[in-house]
One Martini backbone bead per residue (centre of mass of N, CA, C, O) as a GRO file, in nm:
protein
   63
    1UNK     BB    1   2.702  -0.965   0.864
    2UNK     BB    2   2.736  -0.845   1.149
    3UNK     BB    3   2.571  -0.585   1.099
    4UNK     BB    4   2.294  -0.726   1.062
    5UNK     BB    5   2.278  -0.864   1.336
    6UNK     BB    6   2.306  -0.603   1.505
    7UNK     BB    7   2.055  -0.466   1.394
    8UNK     BB    8   1.849  -0.676   1.500
    9UNK     BB    9   1.927  -0.656   1.799
   10UNK     BB   10   1.868  -0.350   1.827
   11UNK     BB   11   1.576  -0.356   1.734
   12UNK     BB   12   1.466  -0.554   1.945
   13UNK     BB   13   1.545  -0.385   2.191
   14UNK     BB   14   1.377  -0.132   2.119
   15UNK     BB   15   1.096  -0.272   2.100
   16UNK     BB   16   1.102  -0.410   2.397
   17UNK     BB   17   1.232  -0.151   2.583
   18UNK     BB   18   1.181   0.163   2.443
   19UNK     BB   19   0.892   0.123   2.371
   20UNK     BB   20   0.569   0.277   2.389
   21UNK     BB   21   0.283   0.110   2.435
   22UNK     BB   22  -0.031   0.101   2.398
   23UNK     BB   23  -0.325   0.036   2.511
   24UNK     BB   24  -0.591  -0.152   2.426
   25UNK     BB   25  -0.815   0.065   2.470
   26UNK     BB   26  -0.680   0.281   2.295
   27UNK     BB   27  -0.682   0.121   2.031
   28UNK     BB   28  -0.987   0.080   2.012
   29UNK     BB   29  -1.070   0.380   2.007
   30UNK     BB   30  -0.907   0.452   1.756
   31UNK     BB   31  -1.033   0.249   1.560
   32UNK     BB   32  -1.323   0.354   1.591
   33UNK     BB   33  -1.269   0.641   1.491
   34UNK     BB   34  -1.164   0.562   1.210
   35UNK     BB   35  -1.416   0.414   1.117
   36UNK     BB   36  -1.621   0.642   1.144
   37UNK     BB   37  -1.471   0.850   0.966
   38UNK     BB   38  -1.471   0.673   0.709
   39UNK     BB   39  -1.776   0.648   0.676
   40UNK     BB   40  -1.841   0.945   0.660
   41UNK     BB   41  -1.661   1.011   0.418
   42UNK     BB   42  -1.791   0.808   0.220
   43UNK     BB   43  -2.076   0.937   0.231
   44UNK     BB   44  -1.997   1.218   0.130
   45UNK     BB   45  -1.868   1.133  -0.140
   46UNK     BB   46  -2.114   0.978  -0.243
   47UNK     BB   47  -2.312   1.214  -0.238
   48UNK     BB   48  -2.159   1.398  -0.429
   49UNK     BB   49  -2.153   1.204  -0.664
   50UNK     BB   50  -2.459   1.176  -0.696
   51UNK     BB   51  -2.523   1.477  -0.749
   52UNK     BB   52  -2.338   1.524  -0.993
   53UNK     BB   53  -2.447   1.299  -1.178
   54UNK     BB   54  -2.742   1.402  -1.185
   55UNK     BB   55  -2.683   1.687  -1.287
   56UNK     BB   56  -2.542   1.608  -1.555
   57UNK     BB   57  -2.771   1.437  -1.669
   58UNK     BB   58  -2.978   1.666  -1.675
   59UNK     BB   59  -2.817   1.862  -1.856
   60UNK     BB   60  -2.771   1.662  -2.101
   61UNK     BB   61  -3.080   1.605  -2.158
   62UNK     BB   62  -3.165   1.922  -2.203
   63UNK     BB   63  -2.983   1.965  -2.481
   0.00000   0.00000   0.00000
């Protein structure tokens, strides 16, 4: 049990004292970049899906 308590004490010390956390503005810009990239990726995948679906439907109807 003592090992578990020591683990949590060491973890808390490392998180509060030794970790360098990014500034809030840096986090906001990173989050914005991820959001924009995710939206662009979703639109590209959706567009490809739309094109392939319509192409397959056209080919299957013409047979």
